[in-house]
DRENGUBA-626529 format. One line per 5 residues: their letters; for each residue x, z, y of C-alpha. Coordinates in pm, whole numbers, m for minus. Layout:
BEGIN
a> X/Z/Y | ...
% end
This chain:
BEGIN
mtskr> 16233/1035/m11950 | 16399/1197/m11637 | 16522/1552/m11645 | 16246/1631/m11385 | 15976/1501/m11617
vlvvv> 16130/1687/m11910 | 16124/2029/m11680 | 15765/1951/m11598 | 15666/1923/m11967 | 15841/2232/m12044
avmal> 15696/2415/m11735 | 15346/2303/m11851 | 15409/2405/m12212 | 15522/2755/m12100 | 15206/2802/m11898
valsa> 14983/2690/m12182 | 15168/2920/m12436 | 15158/3224/m12194 | 14785/3185/m12146 | 14717/3147/m12512
tgaqa> 14571/3448/m12680 | 14828/3416/m12960 | 15098/3459/m12676 | 15048/3812/m12751 | 15177/3837/m13087
gaggm> 15571/3840/m13021 | 15843/3573/m13138 | 15712/3329/m12883 | 15332/3349/m12972 | 15139/3117/m13187
psaat> 14994/2783/m13083 | 14631/2784/m13031 | 14384/2517/m12871 | 14414/2461/m12492 | 14107/2587/m12344
gflvc> 14114/2467/m11996 | 14202/2217/m11738 | 14511/2271/m11498 | 14570/2187/m11124 | 14907/2167/m11021
kaing> 15107/2174/m10682 | 15451/2071/m10606 | 15651/2384/m10522 | 15979/2459/m10412 | 16100/2758/m10621
ddaar> 16458/2903/m10667 | 16681/2825/m10943 | 16614/3034/m11264 | 16962/2965/m11357 | 16940/3038/m11721
rvdvd> 16949/2864/m12072 | 16692/2862/m12336 | 16656/2724/m12677 | 16313/2541/m12706 | 16148/2496/m13043
stdpg> 15877/2264/m13043 | 15828/2224/m13419 | 15498/2409/m13470 | 15264/2162/m13699 | 14988/1995/m13518
agwgf> 15106/2176/m13159 | 15442/2077/m13130 | 15655/1767/m13020 | 15877/1783/m13341 | 16191/1888/m13206
klpgv> 16448/2162/m13117 | 16642/2158/m12802 | 16937/2415/m12787 | 17080/2527/m12461 | 16834/2389/m12224
rigna> 16919/2493/m11876 | 16617/2596/m11673 | 16682/2501/m11301 | 16448/2517/m10985 | 16072/2575/m11005
ilgca> 15900/2249/m10929 | 15544/2261/m11016 | 15300/2560/m11005 | 14958/2526/m11208 | 14635/2725/m11220
ftrlf> 14341/2688/m11442 | 14049/2501/m11284 | 13702/2369/m11364 | 13615/2015/m11300 | 13279/1838/m11220
lpgts> 13141/1522/m11212 | 13157/1391/m10844 | 12868/1523/m10638 | 12715/1724/m10902 | 12724/2050/m11073
taisp> 12794/1900/m11409 | 13114/2061/m11545 | 13333/1829/m11772 | 13411/2014/m12100 | 13798/2040/m12138
npnns> 13822/2063/m12501 | 13456/1997/m12660 | 13565/2049/m13037 | 13833/2320/m12950 | 14090/2104/m13145
feqlk> 14300/1992/m12863 | 14644/2188/m12861 | 14877/1964/m12617 | 14820/1867/m12244 | 14809/1535/m12098
cysvs> 14888/1531/m11720 | 14746/1281/m11462 | 14883/1212/m11118 | 14610/1255/m10846 | 14516/1147/m10502
vprsa> 14351/1380/m10283 | 14169/1258/m9972 | 14310/1385/m9630 | 13977/1551/m9557 | 13974/1746/m9871
tgtps> 14306/1919/m9871 | 14186/2263/m9811 | 14408/2545/m9649 | 14670/2656/m9898 | 14880/2960/m9850
psytv> 15218/2801/m9692 | 15414/3018/m9942 | 15393/3262/m10245 | 15541/3534/m10427 | 15590/3424/m10794
tdglf> 15636/3652/m11103 | 15713/3508/m11422 | 15918/3561/m11755 | 16189/3295/m11691 | 16319/3382/m11316
pggvd> 16586/3656/m11320 | 16436/3988/m11221 | 16096/3841/m11271 | 16005/3784/m10895 | 16062/3449/m10693
qnvts> 15982/3506/m10327 | 15884/3266/m10056 | 15797/2990/m10298 | 15659/2700/m10067 | 15407/2448/m10186
asvtt> 15268/2121/m10109 | 14968/1938/m10199 | 14802/1896/m10542 | 14998/1641/m10733 | 14874/1685/m11091
icapa> 14570/1760/m11326 | 14636/1851/m11671 | 14372/1829/m11950 | 14376/1939/m12320 | 14459/1662/m12534
sftnp> 14588/1577/m12900 | 14892/1343/m12958 | 14945/1186/m13279 | 15222/979/m13402 | 15095/647/m13597
h> 15434/619/m13783
% end
């Protein structure tokens, strides 16, 4: 797995952790079921230039590893919660019907040119990883990824 993909996985896991109700509990929060879909855009954020220790060992929700001293670099993906519908209908797709999925599975997407929308050319982004909390003039590109709640099991 490339370092860019590892960073994307860490970024999405952080987004889900921060959105969970258990995230308010302190000490990094407690894992909880993922409750919605995410739509993500490629972004060009500044370098956070910091190191963190990653602990993904929570039973059922973690990947089973700890990574000490992971360097957080440039922001490359911005995600927002979204709703998904069957094409041409108002029938919503349920992201987590049994409320049992605690991980995310992300898919690449192709967006027709006629449906690209009119996104803002740049954003001011506030988060807990960037020094000072505010990253200004973050540019974005088109939608690149949709993530859905999922459950990963290791058969070994």
